[in-house]
Residue, then its C-alpha position, 0 to 999 in steps of 0.5 A: x581200274x587202277x594200275x595198283x589193283x592190277x599190280x596187286x592181282x599179279x602179285x597174288x597170282x604170283x604167290x598163289x600159283x606156287x603155293x597151290x602147286x605145293x599144296x596139291x603136290x603134298x596131297x597127291x604124292x605117296x608117302x613111304x617113310x624110309x630111313x634111306x630117304x632122309x640120308x644125304x645123297x652123295x652120288x651113291x656114295x656113303x657120306x663120310x665126315x661132317x658137312x662143315x668144311x672150312x673154306x679159305x677166307x680169300x674166296x669170300x674176300x675176292x667175291x666181295x671185292x668183285x661185287x663192289x667193283x661190279x656194282x661200280x660199273x653198274x653205277x658208272x654206266x648210267x652216268x656215262x649215258x647222261x654225261x653229254x646230255x647234262x652238259x648240253x642242258x647247261x650243267x657245268x662240268x663241275x656239277x657233272x664230274x665232281x660226284x662221279x670223281x668222288x665216287x671213284x675216289x672212295x672206291x680207289x681208297x677202298x681198293x688201296x686199303x684192301x691191297x695194303x691189308x692183304x685182301x687181294x694177295x692170294x695165300x700160296x699153299x705150303x706145297x707151292x712154297x716148297x716147290x718154289x724153294x726147291x727150284x731156287x736151290 
């Protein structure tokens, strides 16, 4: 038996079981249409307003910067693991260090760009600015 047949069978089972469970659930569940069932549930409260809320763009910028530098650490870890063994097997210091230094350099340039464009600076609320000016006077 080929390994690929086993992998394909596992994939079919992994897709088939959830689809089968959803089909059986759709056939067996009672259907009692009510207007209240289609309403948005808000912890027993009557929903007011729209679901569209504008979030501050800073949340997204911080999340994206976190992802970039989180992935950086994921890519740095394997390099640090093979660093000594690569040198022991005859690789030159330039061959081992240069690619990682270029990678870190690109990330530093991106961080400086984000810093200069204000992506890292958190915008203070008007209330915080008002309190700051009151303390200074």
